[in-house]
C-alpha positions, 0 to 999 in steps of 0.5 A: 500500500505504501508503494501505491501512495508513493506512486500517486504522490510522484504522479501528482507532483509531476502533473503539477510541475508540467501544469505550472511550467507549460506556460513558460516552455514550448511543447517541443522542449517539454517533449524532449525533456520527457524523452530524456527522462524516459531514457534515463529511467529505462537505463537505470532500470536495465542497469539495476535489473542486470545487477540484480540478476548477476547477484542472484546467479552468483548467490545461486552458484555459491549455494549450490555445490559443484558436483562435477569436480 
């Protein structure tokens, strides 16, 4: 439930920021900013996912004994 509250908080903040900034910047600038933010968040997600997967496989290989020695 706390995660959904955080989601709604950040959604509300981002909508308010876009609403108040929309009068001072152009649509093209806003679209470019959103695309840059999307690319950064996607890169961070992929980085953390790959890091988690490598940690998970390292932990599994450490816990499972090697029977082919």
